[in-house]
N, C-alpha and C positions, 0 to 999 in steps of 0.2 A: 842389471837394469832395474831401477826403482821407478815407481809411478805414484803421482799425487793427483787426487781429484779435488777440484774446487767445486763444492756442492752446497746448495741451499735450495729449498723449495720455494723460497721467497725471492722475488726480483728486487733489483736495486740495492743489493747489499755489497756490491763491489767484487764479485767473483772474477770478472775479466781483468779488472785493475790489479788485483792481487796475483792472478795467474801470470800476467805480464811482468810484474815486479819481481816475483820469485824466479821466473825463468831467466831474466836478465842477471839477477844476483847469482844464480847457480852458474850461469855461463861465465860470469866474472871469476868464479872459483875454478874455472877450467873444465867444467862439465859440458858434455854434449847433450843438449836439451831438445827434445821433440815436443812440439805443441800440437795438441789434438783438440780442435774446436768442435764439440758435440752440440752446441747451442745453435738452433736455426737462425738466431739473430746474428751469429758470426762476428761478434764484437772483437774477439781475440784474433781471428783471422784478418779482420779489417785492420787492426792495430799492426799486425805483422806486415801486412802489405804496405803500410805507411813507413815502416822502419827502415832506416838506411844502414845501420850497423847490425848485421845479422850474424856476427861471429859467434859460433857455438850454438846457434839457434836454427831449427828447421820447423816447417809447418807440414804436418802429415794430414793428407786430405782423404785418403782412400779407405775410410771406415765409418760406419754409422754407430758402432758400439765400441766401447773401450776395450772389451775383451778381443774383438776382431783386430783392433789396432795393435794390441800387444802381440798377438799371434803373427801379424804381418811384419811388425818391426823385428821380431826374432829371426825373420828370414833375410834381413838386411844387416848392414853394419849397425847393430843395435846401439841406440844412444845410452848415455849414462842415466838420464832422467827423462821421464815422460810426464807431461802435465796436461790433464784433462780439464777443459772448461765445460761445464754442463748447463743444461737449461733449467730455469726456475720453475719446475713443474714435477708433479708426482707421476713420472713416466718411466718405462723400463730402461731408458737410456741412463737415467740417473742411478737407478738401483744397480745396473750393470757396472757403471763406472766406480761406484763405491765398493762393490764386491771385488772388482779387479784391482783397485789401487792398493798400494802398501800403506797409504795414509790419505784420509780425506781431511781437507782443510775446510771448515765450515765458517764462512764469514757472517757476522751479524752485527747490527747496531744495538746499543744498549737501551733499547726501548721495549716496552711490554709486548708489542706486536711482533717485534723481531725475535724476542726471546721465545715466544710461542712458535713463531715461524721456523725456528731452528730445530724444533722437535722432530719434524718429519725426516730430515737428513740424519739426525742422531739416531732415530729409530731404525732407519735403513742400515746404518753402519753397525748398530748393535745386533740386529737380526742376522746380518751377514758375518758377524764376528770379526769385523775389520777395525783397525785402529783409526781414530779420528781426533781432531783437535779443533775446538771452537776458537775463533779469533774475533775480537772486537775491532771493527773497521769503521772508518769514516766517523770517528768519535769527536764530539764537541769537547774540546779540552776544558771548557768552562763548566761542563756538566758535572754535578756532584754525585750522580747516581751510579757511576761506573763501578765503584767498589761493591755497592749493593747488588748490582746485576751480576757481577762476578761471583759474589757469595751465593746468590740464588742458584746459579748453574753448578758451582762446585758442591753445594749442599745436596744437589740431586745426583752427584757422582759424575758430572760431566767434565771432562778435561778441558781446561781453558788455557790458552797461551798467556804467559806473563806479559808478552809484548802486545801492545795495542797500537793500532794505526789511526792517527788523528785525521780529522777532516781538514784537508789542505788543498788549496787551489792548484798546487804543484802537480798533484796526481791527475786531476781532470784536464789541465792544459797539456800535460805531457802525453796523455793517451792519444790526443787528437793529432799529434805529430809523430807517432810511432816511437815515443820514448816512455820512460817511467818517471814518476815523481822523484825517485831516489837518484836519478841521474843529473838533476839540475843543481841549482844553487841552494836549495833548501836542505841544510844539513840535518835538520831534525827528521825530515822525511827519509833520508838515507839511513839515519840511525835506527829508525823504527823498522825499516825493511831488513836491515842487518840483523837486528834482534830477533825478528820473526824468522828469518832464514836460519839462524842458529838453532832455534827451537825445532823447526821443521827437520833440519839435518839430524838433530839428536833423536827425534822421534823415528825417522827413517832408519837410523842405525840400530834401533832396538829390534828390528825384525823385518819381515817381508818374505815373499815367496819366490822371488826371481833372483 
């Protein structure tokens, strides 16, 4: 059993959207995926409730902390992958999820405030000695500063996914109906999630504690 935490101390960066997209993509690969929504806003749980096709997906309710969820899931028919969606706040819930996960995926937009906002989650992962990967999400494809933003992070020794997820209406519309942007007619959205999932799988394969 492997675990991913979607984490950022800044709101509005698309944690729940990426959590849903990665969960569905993993299920399409034949993995059994458990979703654990630790955010009081419950965006991921709400999405799951709207979803018709739940093949390979379950929603785990009975834990307030990621570490408790992992312990409880070990007592059941454990899934192949657990995905934690976390609140956008500097609270013990986030620190515990990052420390528990085999990989934290930290979404951010390529703007100055978002780059600064990613530092809290990066710091928590670094202090816990846990792997993490920053992902540029909701990117304006016309914006010319993406390369500079990537260089800024990589220059600071921060791992950044080669895949970036663009701002697409497909993602927003799909979430409202319990789907993901990668499941619709937007082939580029599907390609972006495929590329990100490939990087996440590779990062998970490098290690972990379960």
